[in-house]
Backbone as JSON, one array per atom type, in Angstrom:
{
  "sequence": "MPRLLLIAALLVLAACHKKDTSPTLDFGPDDGISYRSNNGMANGAQDPTDWTSDATWNEQETALFPELSIALNSPQQPTLVGFTYTYPNPASRANWILQTNGSAVSYTVTAVLVNRTYQVVKRLEHGNFTGGHVYAFDYAQLGLNPNETYRLYYVLFNNNGLLYKGHGDIRYNQ",
  "N": [[0.9, -1.19, 0.02], [1.78, 1.25, 0.82], [3.85, 2.05, -1.57], [2.14, 2.13, -3.44], [0.8, 4.57, -2.87], [3.12, 6.45, -2.6], [3.61, 5.84, -5.77], [1.38, 7.47, -6.61], [1.54, 9.81, -5.49], [3.92, 11.09, -6.88], [2.52, 10.58, -10.07], [0.79, 12.92, -9.61], [2.22, 14.77, -8.56], [3.84, 15.25, -11.19], [2.17, 15.76, -13.04], [1.24, 18.38, -12.14], [3.75, 20.24, -13.05], [4.11, 22.25, -15.12], [5.18, 23.2, -18.68], [5.75, 26.18, -19.14], [4.38, 27.9, -21.42], [4.23, 30.59, -22.32], [6.49, 32.16, -21.76], [8.34, 35.25, -19.88], [10.7, 37.82, -20.5], [12.98, 38.9, -18.01], [14.57, 41.41, -17.58], [15.43, 42.91, -15.29], [16.25, 45.09, -12.46], [15.3, 48.29, -12.32], [15.31, 50.04, -15.16], [16.46, 48.37, -16.17], [18.5, 48.48, -18.52], [21.37, 49.16, -19.81], [22.77, 52.33, -18.79], [23.82, 54.69, -21.73], [25.9, 57.0, -23.14], [25.66, 59.32, -26.29], [28.43, 59.12, -27.02], [28.95, 56.13, -26.61], [30.14, 55.98, -23.73], [29.18, 55.54, -20.35], [26.54, 56.74, -18.74], [24.74, 56.39, -16.59], [22.26, 54.6, -14.91], [23.46, 51.25, -14.39], [23.42, 47.8, -15.89], [23.99, 45.06, -14.52], [24.67, 42.79, -15.91], [24.42, 42.79, -18.01], [25.84, 42.73, -21.71], [27.91, 41.07, -21.04], [30.11, 37.74, -20.82], [27.45, 35.13, -20.86], [27.19, 32.13, -19.2], [24.89, 29.97, -19.33], [22.26, 29.19, -21.42], [18.51, 28.96, -21.07], [16.01, 26.79, -22.54], [14.5, 28.26, -24.15], [16.38, 30.51, -25.12], [18.42, 29.47, -26.22], [17.0, 28.46, -28.07], [16.68, 30.52, -30.32], [18.4, 30.6, -32.16], [18.22, 28.28, -34.3], [19.77, 27.42, -36.69], [22.24, 27.11, -36.22], [24.68, 24.39, -35.66], [25.98, 24.45, -32.61], [27.55, 23.62, -29.47], [25.48, 25.57, -27.82], [25.66, 25.82, -24.84], [28.12, 25.29, -24.17], [31.84, 24.82, -22.96], [33.69, 28.62, -23.08], [35.68, 31.13, -24.56], [36.2, 33.59, -22.67], [37.58, 35.58, -22.14], [38.2, 36.99, -25.15], [36.86, 38.68, -25.85], [36.46, 41.93, -25.5], [34.98, 44.43, -25.21], [31.59, 45.29, -25.24], [28.77, 46.96, -26.41], [25.68, 48.86, -27.16], [25.17, 52.07, -28.26], [23.58, 55.38, -28.8], [22.12, 54.33, -25.65], [18.87, 54.91, -23.35], [17.47, 55.51, -26.72], [16.3, 56.46, -30.12], [17.65, 55.66, -32.28], [20.58, 54.02, -32.73], [23.65, 51.73, -32.13], [25.24, 49.4, -32.55], [28.5, 47.48, -30.95], [31.17, 45.64, -31.14], [34.13, 44.79, -29.29], [37.45, 42.98, -29.76], [40.15, 41.48, -28.11], [41.98, 42.18, -29.59], [42.51, 40.0, -30.35], [43.66, 38.11, -32.7], [41.92, 35.73, -33.93], [39.7, 34.14, -36.06], [35.86, 34.66, -36.62], [33.17, 33.83, -36.86], [29.74, 35.81, -35.87], [26.62, 35.79, -34.98], [23.62, 37.17, -34.44], [20.34, 37.89, -32.6], [17.65, 39.63, -31.78], [14.96, 40.4, -29.4], [12.37, 40.48, -28.53], [10.39, 41.05, -25.16], [8.8, 38.77, -25.17], [10.42, 36.91, -25.99], [10.15, 36.56, -28.77], [11.17, 37.19, -32.21], [12.54, 39.92, -33.54], [14.04, 40.7, -35.1], [16.67, 39.0, -37.43], [19.94, 39.22, -37.35], [22.43, 39.61, -39.59], [24.79, 36.56, -40.71], [28.49, 37.52, -39.76], [31.35, 37.05, -40.56], [34.55, 37.87, -38.7], [37.43, 39.9, -37.18], [38.92, 41.02, -34.95], [37.11, 43.72, -34.51], [33.49, 45.04, -34.73], [30.82, 46.77, -35.79], [27.05, 47.76, -36.13], [24.72, 48.98, -37.0], [21.49, 50.5, -35.79], [18.13, 51.24, -36.61], [15.39, 51.83, -34.79], [13.09, 52.35, -35.53], [12.64, 51.98, -38.19], [12.56, 49.3, -37.92], [10.28, 48.45, -36.71], [9.62, 48.49, -34.03], [8.15, 48.98, -30.76], [7.79, 52.25, -30.12], [9.81, 53.01, -25.9], [10.05, 50.65, -24.98], [11.42, 47.77, -24.17], [14.11, 45.65, -25.04], [15.71, 42.67, -25.75], [18.84, 41.73, -27.4], [20.41, 39.04, -28.64], [23.77, 37.76, -28.79], [25.97, 35.17, -30.79], [29.01, 34.29, -30.79], [31.53, 32.4, -32.89], [33.47, 29.76, -34.1], [35.27, 27.56, -36.59], [35.9, 25.57, -34.52], [34.16, 25.67, -32.52], [31.58, 26.91, -30.18], [32.69, 30.29, -28.98], [31.8, 32.09, -27.9], [29.09, 33.64, -25.86], [26.34, 35.84, -25.18], [24.33, 38.38, -24.15], [22.35, 41.85, -23.97], [20.08, 44.23, -22.84], [18.03, 46.94, -24.69], [16.86, 49.87, -25.22], [14.25, 51.42, -26.86], [13.27, 54.77, -27.35], [11.95, 57.8, -28.35]],
  "CA": [[-0.38, -0.01, -0.04], [2.7, 2.72, 0.78], [4.29, 1.35, -2.53], [0.49, 2.6, -3.98], [0.5, 5.7, -2.15], [4.13, 7.25, -3.15], [3.19, 6.46, -6.95], [0.07, 8.14, -6.96], [2.15, 11.2, -5.4], [4.86, 10.82, -8.52], [1.81, 10.73, -10.87], [0.08, 13.99, -9.25], [3.2, 15.74, -8.59], [4.0, 15.28, -12.56], [1.05, 16.45, -13.74], [1.24, 19.46, -11.73], [4.33, 20.68, -13.39], [3.69, 23.0, -16.43], [5.86, 23.91, -19.11], [5.59, 27.69, -19.57], [4.43, 28.32, -22.8], [4.63, 32.06, -22.82], [7.95, 33.26, -20.75], [9.04, 36.51, -20.51], [11.66, 38.2, -20.08], [13.22, 39.5, -16.71], [14.86, 42.46, -18.05], [16.28, 43.17, -14.29], [15.94, 46.28, -11.45], [15.17, 49.68, -12.66], [14.82, 49.55, -16.69], [16.66, 46.87, -16.35], [19.43, 48.85, -19.35], [22.89, 50.02, -19.29], [22.78, 53.81, -19.85], [24.94, 55.02, -22.33], [25.47, 58.61, -24.34], [26.17, 59.07, -28.03], [29.49, 58.82, -27.47], [29.45, 55.15, -25.53], [30.29, 56.84, -22.17], [28.05, 54.92, -19.24], [25.75, 57.74, -18.03], [23.26, 55.84, -15.84], [22.46, 52.8, -14.36], [24.55, 50.11, -15.35], [22.82, 46.27, -15.46], [25.85, 43.64, -14.45], [24.3, 40.99, -15.97], [24.5, 42.88, -19.72], [26.78, 42.85, -22.05], [28.75, 40.11, -20.71], [29.16, 36.57, -21.14], [26.13, 34.31, -20.36], [27.42, 30.85, -18.8], [23.85, 28.79, -19.67], [21.05, 29.78, -21.89], [17.91, 28.75, -21.13], [15.99, 26.41, -23.59], [14.06, 29.62, -25.57], [17.29, 31.55, -25.37], [19.0, 28.39, -27.38], [16.66, 27.99, -29.65], [16.89, 31.0, -31.02], [19.94, 29.91, -33.25], [18.12, 26.69, -34.66], [20.63, 27.18, -37.51], [23.7, 26.44, -35.45], [24.77, 22.96, -35.17], [27.22, 24.32, -31.69], [26.4, 23.38, -28.35], [25.38, 26.66, -26.82], [25.74, 26.19, -23.77], [29.84, 24.48, -23.89], [32.8, 26.38, -22.58], [33.57, 30.09, -24.24], [36.19, 31.51, -24.55], [34.95, 34.69, -22.24], [38.41, 36.59, -22.69], [37.98, 37.09, -26.46], [35.63, 40.0, -26.09], [36.9, 43.52, -24.31], [33.75, 45.3, -24.55], [30.12, 44.96, -26.22], [27.49, 47.5, -25.88], [24.69, 49.32, -27.52], [25.33, 52.96, -28.01], [23.78, 55.35, -26.94], [21.18, 53.93, -25.06], [18.18, 54.28, -24.78], [17.79, 55.65, -28.32], [15.88, 55.93, -31.64], [19.28, 54.85, -33.1], [21.33, 53.39, -31.98], [24.9, 51.28, -32.79], [26.08, 47.97, -30.92], [29.85, 47.62, -31.19], [31.62, 44.84, -30.25], [35.57, 44.91, -29.38], [38.01, 41.78, -29.33], [41.05, 42.09, -27.34], [43.43, 41.96, -30.1], [43.27, 38.49, -30.65], [43.53, 37.51, -34.39], [40.9, 35.11, -33.89], [38.35, 34.68, -36.58], [35.02, 34.62, -36.28], [31.36, 34.65, -37.22], [28.65, 36.56, -35.32], [24.77, 36.11, -35.16], [22.74, 37.76, -33.44], [18.83, 38.65, -32.97], [16.66, 40.83, -31.69], [13.78, 39.59, -29.71], [10.81, 41.46, -27.51], [10.07, 39.91, -23.83], [8.02, 37.32, -25.01], [11.18, 36.02, -26.99], [9.58, 36.73, -30.28], [12.16, 37.36, -32.87], [11.95, 41.09, -34.22], [15.3, 40.97, -36.03], [17.68, 38.06, -37.04], [21.01, 40.17, -37.79], [23.12, 38.66, -40.42], [26.01, 35.91, -40.47], [29.13, 37.8, -40.39], [33.21, 36.95, -40.38], [35.46, 39.05, -38.68], [38.77, 39.15, -37.06], [38.71, 42.61, -34.93], [35.98, 44.24, -33.74], [32.33, 45.36, -35.55], [29.79, 48.15, -35.28], [25.92, 47.31, -36.27], [23.54, 49.95, -36.82], [19.67, 49.76, -35.83], [16.99, 52.46, -36.63], [14.64, 50.97, -34.2], [11.1, 52.25, -36.22], [12.31, 51.02, -38.87], [12.7, 48.02, -37.74], [8.99, 48.19, -36.54], [9.98, 48.41, -32.47], [7.34, 49.9, -30.14], [8.65, 53.04, -28.17], [9.6, 53.07, -24.46], [9.54, 49.44, -24.91], [12.17, 47.17, -23.88], [14.44, 44.14, -25.83], [16.89, 41.92, -25.77], [20.05, 41.03, -28.1], [21.37, 37.99, -27.94], [24.38, 37.04, -29.92], [26.53, 34.49, -30.23], [30.67, 34.35, -31.63], [31.69, 30.91, -32.85], [34.27, 29.24, -35.45], [35.25, 26.01, -36.68], [36.55, 25.14, -33.09], [32.62, 25.57, -31.78], [31.75, 28.4, -29.28], [33.62, 31.23, -28.73], [31.41, 33.69, -27.08], [27.65, 34.42, -26.12], [25.41, 36.98, -23.76], [22.89, 39.51, -24.19], [22.2, 43.12, -23.79], [19.11, 44.57, -23.04], [18.24, 47.97, -24.87], [15.32, 50.88, -24.9], [13.47, 52.28, -28.13], [12.61, 56.0, -27.2], [11.91, 58.52, -29.32]],
  "C": [[0.82, 1.42, 0.32], [3.45, 2.59, -0.44], [3.35, 2.16, -3.45], [0.9, 3.83, -3.64], [1.58, 6.66, -3.2], [4.15, 7.09, -5.33], [2.82, 7.06, -7.19], [0.77, 9.58, -6.58], [2.9, 11.41, -6.06], [3.6, 11.55, -9.27], [1.25, 12.42, -10.75], [1.58, 15.6, -9.07], [3.58, 15.91, -10.44], [2.98, 16.19, -13.32], [0.96, 17.99, -13.38], [2.4, 20.56, -12.43], [4.29, 20.64, -15.03], [4.87, 23.51, -16.74], [5.29, 25.01, -19.46], [5.57, 27.71, -21.09], [4.59, 29.94, -22.99], [5.62, 32.84, -21.86], [7.64, 34.3, -21.53], [10.0, 36.62, -19.82], [12.29, 39.07, -19.27], [14.22, 40.88, -17.09], [15.59, 43.0, -16.58], [15.83, 44.5, -13.46], [15.88, 47.51, -12.57], [14.38, 49.45, -14.03], [15.68, 48.8, -17.21], [17.68, 47.19, -18.13], [20.5, 49.14, -18.27], [22.87, 51.17, -19.85], [24.17, 54.0, -20.44], [25.19, 56.2, -22.66], [26.25, 58.43, -25.78], [27.0, 59.03, -28.14], [30.18, 57.27, -26.68], [29.72, 54.77, -24.3], [29.02, 56.1, -21.11], [27.7, 56.26, -18.35], [24.53, 57.69, -17.16], [23.45, 55.19, -15.06], [23.19, 51.67, -15.12], [24.12, 48.5, -14.77], [24.14, 45.81, -16.15], [25.16, 43.05, -15.46], [23.73, 41.21, -18.37], [25.5, 42.77, -20.11], [28.14, 42.22, -21.55], [28.6, 38.41, -21.29], [28.4, 35.87, -20.51], [26.64, 33.14, -20.31], [26.52, 29.68, -19.55], [23.11, 29.89, -20.1], [20.23, 28.82, -21.1], [17.14, 28.27, -22.46], [14.73, 27.18, -25.06], [15.17, 30.35, -25.84], [17.93, 30.08, -26.57], [17.99, 28.21, -28.46], [16.09, 28.92, -30.34], [17.43, 31.45, -32.57], [19.64, 28.48, -33.38], [19.13, 26.31, -35.84], [22.08, 27.22, -36.97], [23.83, 25.55, -34.69], [26.27, 22.78, -33.85], [26.41, 23.62, -30.82], [26.75, 24.79, -27.92], [25.97, 27.15, -25.28], [27.66, 25.17, -22.95], [30.2, 25.29, -23.23], [32.98, 27.61, -23.66], [34.99, 29.82, -23.42], [36.4, 33.85, -23.81], [36.22, 36.18, -22.24], [38.84, 37.52, -23.87], [37.88, 38.67, -26.75], [36.07, 40.95, -25.05], [35.8, 44.56, -24.25], [32.87, 44.7, -25.78], [29.06, 45.8, -26.02], [26.45, 47.85, -26.79], [24.7, 51.38, -27.21], [24.59, 54.04, -28.72], [22.15, 54.37, -26.68], [20.09, 54.17, -23.61], [18.3, 55.55, -25.52], [16.28, 55.6, -29.2], [16.83, 55.31, -32.83], [20.19, 54.73, -32.23], [23.08, 52.42, -32.26], [25.36, 49.93, -31.48], [27.32, 47.86, -31.76], [30.52, 46.12, -30.11], [33.3, 44.55, -30.12], [36.17, 43.76, -29.2], [39.29, 42.15, -28.48], [42.66, 42.06, -28.03], [43.9, 40.92, -30.5], [42.97, 38.26, -31.8], [42.53, 36.1, -34.71], [39.57, 35.58, -34.63], [37.51, 34.01, -36.21], [33.52, 34.79, -36.4], [30.74, 35.0, -35.86], [27.43, 36.67, -35.74], [24.75, 36.45, -33.88], [21.25, 37.61, -33.84], [18.38, 39.26, -32.0], [15.47, 40.9, -31.32], [12.9, 40.62, -28.44], [10.85, 40.49, -26.11], [9.55, 39.02, -23.96], [9.03, 35.99, -25.82], [10.64, 35.91, -28.78], [10.81, 37.15, -30.94], [11.53, 38.47, -33.88], [13.51, 41.05, -35.8], [16.31, 39.94, -35.46], [19.1, 39.37, -38.02], [22.22, 38.94, -38.84], [24.57, 37.96, -40.36], [27.37, 37.14, -40.95], [30.85, 37.16, -39.85], [34.11, 37.85, -39.99], [36.5, 38.58, -37.99], [39.06, 40.45, -35.91], [37.4, 42.7, -33.8], [35.06, 44.36, -34.9], [31.75, 46.19, -35.1], [28.47, 47.92, -36.36], [25.11, 48.81, -35.88], [22.42, 50.14, -36.69], [19.34, 51.05, -35.17], [15.71, 51.44, -35.95], [12.69, 51.35, -34.75], [11.37, 52.07, -37.37], [12.19, 50.05, -38.51], [11.08, 47.39, -37.16], [8.59, 48.14, -34.77], [8.9, 49.37, -32.07], [8.22, 50.53, -29.11], [8.52, 53.12, -27.02], [8.89, 51.84, -24.08], [11.01, 48.99, -24.54], [13.01, 46.17, -24.47], [15.55, 44.08, -25.82], [18.07, 41.87, -27.28], [20.96, 40.37, -27.27], [22.26, 37.79, -29.11], [25.49, 36.39, -29.14], [28.28, 34.88, -31.41], [31.21, 32.98, -31.28], [32.69, 30.96, -34.44], [34.45, 28.03, -35.55], [35.55, 25.18, -35.21], [34.85, 24.7, -32.6], [32.76, 27.16, -31.12], [33.1, 29.16, -28.88], [33.07, 31.94, -27.07], [30.25, 34.01, -26.91], [27.64, 34.99, -25.36], [24.59, 37.71, -24.71], [23.16, 41.19, -23.57], [20.81, 43.62, -24.29], [19.18, 46.21, -23.29], [17.05, 48.6, -24.69], [15.03, 51.47, -25.94], [13.01, 53.37, -27.53], [12.97, 57.06, -28.16], [12.3, 59.71, -29.32]]
}
C-alpha cells in the first residue's frame, strides 16, 4: 500500500508541472538597461548582467539560434571580447559595438533581437570578423514599439565551436 501511495504522489506531482508556454524576459531592476551616451560612455544605471558572457542559456534562448550546429552551453573564451554594448541607450537609433581583445582569432557572429516574450524582431546576418565590428539599428525602421525594452542575444563561434555568447538589453525611446 505505501508503494501505491508513493506512485500516486509522484503522478500528481508530475501532472502539476507545467511548461511555461509564454515565458517573458526579466530585464532586471530599474529600467533593466545599461545607460550609454552618444559617444558610448556610461551615463547612468548599469545592469551588470548585460553585455557580458552568459554561462548558460535556457530553452527559449538556445532555440533562438536553430541554424547553429554548436553546443550553446559549452565552454567559452570569455577573454576574447574586450567590450560590447549599444550606444546611445536608450535611443531611437543606436550602434552595437563588439571589440575583441586584439586577438587574431577569426570568428563568425550572429545575433537576434527579441521582445520581452522571446519573439524575434530582427535576425542579424552572419558575418565573419577578426577584431571588432559595429552594427547600426534604426528602431523605428525595425518596427519596434517606442518606450519598450528589447534584448539582443549574440553568439561568436568558429570551426572549433562556441567562442562567446551573451545578451544586452536596449530601450527604444523616440
